[in-house]
N, C-alpha and C positions, 0 to 999 in steps of 0.2 A: 512873621509877626502873626499873621492868622492862625498858623500852627499853635502858637502858645495860647492864643485866645480860646481854640477849639479845647486844648487841654485844660485850661483854667475853667471853662465852662462844664467840661466833664467832671473835672474834680469837685466843683461845686455842687453838682447834681449826686455825686457819690456821698458826699459830706452830709446833704441834706437827708438821704435815704438813710444813712447809718444813724443819723440823730433820731430820726422817726422810729427807727428799729428800737433804739435804746429807750425811748419815751414809750413805746408800745410794751416793751419788756418789764419795765418798772411799772406800768399800769397792771399787768398780768400778775407780777410777784405780789403787789399789794392787794389785789382783789382776791387771790388765792388766801393770802393771810386772813382777810376778814372773812372770807366764806367759812376758813376752818375755825376761827374763833367763835363764830355764831353757829357752828354745826353742833346740835345738843347730842348728837350720838357718840361724839368724841369725849365730851365732859359730862356725860350723865352719872347722876348718882343712883342709877337704877339698881335695884337689889340682884337682878339676874346676871349682871356682869360680875358679881363677886361669886366664886364658887364655894358656896356653903353647902355642906354636907346635909342631905336629906333622908331622914330615916322612914323607910317604908316598912309598913308592918304587914308580913304575910303569914299564913300559919305554918306551924312547924311541920316537918316531913314532906316539905313540898318540893317538888321537881321542877325547875324553871326550865321551860323549853325555849321561850324566845323573849327578847327584850328589845323594844324600839323605842325610839323618842324622837320629838321635833323641839321648837322652840318653847313649847308650853306644856306638853304632856308627855308622860312615859307609859308606854303600854307593856304590861308583862303577861306573856301567855306561860301558864302553868299548870300542873298536874297534881291532884291529890287523889289517892285511892281509885285510880282509873277515871277520873271525872277531869275534863278539860275545861280550865276556867281562864278568863281574860279579865284582867283589871286596868283601868285607865287612872293615872295619879297625875295631879298637877305637881309640874316642877316648881313653881313658886310659893305653894304652901306644903307641899307634901302630902296633900288630902286625897283620899280616894274619891275620884269623881263618878266612876260606874264600874260595876261588876257585871261579867257576862259568863254564862254557862254554855259550852259547847255540846250539843248531843248529836249522836249519830242516829240516823232513822234506819 
């Protein structure tokens, strides 16, 4: 008889443990859904998320040497008539932010 009682007691603990795991899993799922609904980066209407072509104006007969970019700017290293120039453009507006001339001494 005590063998049956030990089995029932063990079964009782296993059922309670499994019930707690189910409740914890449901809480994790609901909190993940709420977090993703409130996350502004997923559902943002930001213009940078849409790939709109940007027209960048550089002089004719330009040899482009290098182009690099990050989230906000694009840097173009180019040459005109043996002059090395660098221009930085905004990716949001396409406007020229700054120009540099590279000279060798």
